[in-house]
C-alpha positions as CSV (number, residue, x, y, z in Angstrom):
1,M,-254.9,-36.6,89.3
2,K,-253.3,-33.3,88.6
3,F,-251.3,-32.6,85.4
4,M,-249.3,-29.6,84.5
5,L,-249.8,-28.5,80.9
6,I,-246.5,-26.6,80.0
7,M,-246.8,-24.2,77.1
8,R,-243.8,-23.8,74.9
9,T,-243.0,-22.0,71.7
10,V,-240.5,-24.0,69.8
11,D,-239.4,-21.9,66.8
12,Q,-238.6,-18.3,66.1
13,A,-241.3,-17.9,63.5
14,A,-243.9,-18.7,66.2
15,V,-242.4,-16.2,68.5
16,E,-242.6,-13.6,65.8
17,R,-246.2,-14.5,65.0
18,M,-247.1,-14.2,68.7
19,A,-245.4,-10.8,68.9
20,E,-247.5,-9.6,65.8
21,A,-250.8,-11.1,67.0
22,D,-253.6,-8.9,68.2
23,F,-253.2,-8.9,72.0
24,E,-257.0,-8.5,72.6
25,E,-257.8,-11.5,70.4
26,M,-255.1,-13.6,72.0
27,I,-256.3,-12.7,75.5
28,A,-259.9,-13.4,74.5
29,A,-259.1,-16.8,73.0
30,M,-257.0,-17.8,76.1
31,G,-259.7,-16.5,78.4
32,A,-262.4,-18.5,76.6
33,F,-260.2,-21.6,76.9
34,N,-259.6,-21.0,80.6
35,E,-263.3,-20.4,81.1
36,S,-264.1,-23.8,79.4
37,M,-261.8,-25.5,81.9
38,V,-263.2,-23.7,84.9
39,N,-266.8,-24.5,83.7
40,A,-265.7,-28.2,83.4
41,G,-264.3,-28.1,86.9
42,V,-260.8,-29.2,85.8
43,L,-258.7,-26.0,86.1
44,S,-256.8,-25.7,89.4
45,D,-254.3,-23.0,88.5
46,G,-252.4,-21.5,85.6
47,A,-250.4,-18.4,84.6
48,G,-248.5,-16.9,81.8
49,L,-244.9,-16.2,82.4
50,A,-242.9,-12.9,81.9
51,D,-240.3,-12.7,79.2
52,P,-237.3,-15.0,80.0
53,S,-235.0,-11.9,79.9
54,E,-236.6,-10.8,83.1
55,G,-235.7,-14.1,84.8
56,A,-232.7,-15.6,86.4
57,V,-231.0,-19.0,86.5
58,V,-229.5,-20.6,89.6
59,D,-227.0,-23.2,88.4
60,F,-226.0,-26.1,90.7
61,S,-223.4,-27.7,88.4
62,G,-220.4,-26.3,90.3
63,T,-219.3,-26.6,93.9
64,E,-221.4,-23.5,94.8
65,P,-224.6,-22.4,93.2
66,T,-224.2,-19.5,90.8
67,S,-226.8,-17.2,89.3
68,T,-227.1,-15.5,86.0
69,T,-229.9,-13.2,84.7
70,G,-231.9,-14.1,81.6
71,A,-233.1,-17.2,80.0
72,Y,-231.5,-20.6,80.8
73,G,-231.4,-22.3,77.4
74,T,-232.5,-22.4,73.9
75,L,-235.9,-21.3,72.7
76,R,-237.1,-24.9,72.6
77,E,-236.3,-25.3,76.4
78,L,-238.2,-22.2,77.5
79,F,-241.8,-22.3,78.5
80,N,-244.3,-19.4,78.4
81,G,-247.0,-20.5,80.9
82,F,-248.8,-23.4,82.4
83,W,-252.1,-24.7,83.6
84,I,-252.7,-27.2,86.4
85,V,-255.7,-29.4,85.5
86,D,-257.3,-32.0,87.9
87,V,-258.6,-34.8,85.7
88,A,-259.1,-38.5,85.9
89,T,-256.5,-39.6,83.4
90,Q,-253.5,-38.5,81.3
91,D,-255.6,-38.9,78.2
92,E,-258.1,-36.4,79.6
93,A,-255.2,-33.9,80.3
94,I,-254.0,-34.4,76.7
95,T,-257.5,-33.8,75.4
96,W,-257.6,-30.4,77.2
97,A,-254.1,-29.6,76.0
98,K,-255.2,-30.1,72.4
99,K,-257.9,-27.5,72.8
100,A,-255.4,-24.7,73.8
101,P,-255.5,-21.8,71.4
102,L,-251.9,-21.9,70.5
103,E,-250.0,-20.9,67.3
104,T,-248.3,-23.4,64.9
105,G,-244.8,-23.8,66.3
106,S,-246.0,-24.2,69.9
107,Q,-246.1,-27.3,72.1
108,I,-247.7,-28.4,75.3
109,E,-245.9,-30.8,77.5
110,V,-248.2,-32.8,79.8
111,R,-246.7,-33.9,83.1
112,R,-248.4,-35.5,86.1
113,V,-248.0,-33.6,89.3
114,N,-246.9,-35.8,92.2
115,G,-249.5,-36.2,94.9
116,P,-249.2,-37.3,98.5
117,E,-249.8,-40.9,97.4
118,D,-246.4,-40.8,95.6
119,F,-244.5,-40.4,98.9
120,P,-244.3,-42.5,102.1
121,E,-246.9,-41.4,104.6
122,D,-244.6,-41.8,107.5
123,N,-242.0,-39.4,106.1
124,E,-241.4,-36.4,108.5
125,W,-241.4,-33.9,105.6
126,V,-244.5,-35.3,103.9
127,Q,-246.3,-35.0,107.3
128,K,-245.0,-31.4,107.8
129,E,-246.3,-30.4,104.3
130,Q,-249.7,-31.8,105.2
131,E,-249.6,-29.7,108.4
132,W,-248.7,-26.6,106.5
133,I,-251.6,-27.2,104.2
134,E,-254.0,-27.6,107.1
135,Q,-252.7,-24.5,108.8
136,G,-253.2,-22.5,105.6
137,R,-249.4,-21.8,105.3
138,L,-249.2,-23.7,102.0
139,D,-251.8,-23.6,99.2
140,K,-251.9,-27.0,97.4
141,G,-255.5,-26.5,96.3
């Protein structure tokens, strides 16, 4: 099963500590954590995200979608990065999440990633997605 580990910073003090942290030390700690997951064979993907001010939000609450630049919500709703781990159980995903080198004031949300087994096999779009994967047009590795 695949799980997404969603990294969040939930208070301003944590944001400030991260801004003041030694960048090389932070990268080294995160690199070592990532390497441990690679060596264990559980890391499928992951990335840090750019500052929310560089993003945009597309809002579907009106009759037509609208877009705005910047973050979409409060600090607590924003996430900073993610990992995709392929493990046997949610408990194993949680165990990996607990090993992340994050500051006090951070959280990791653990969410299962839907797989093909979660959708009807005879659905036209599920079949097309499988074809795209087989053709190399979609990476779901």
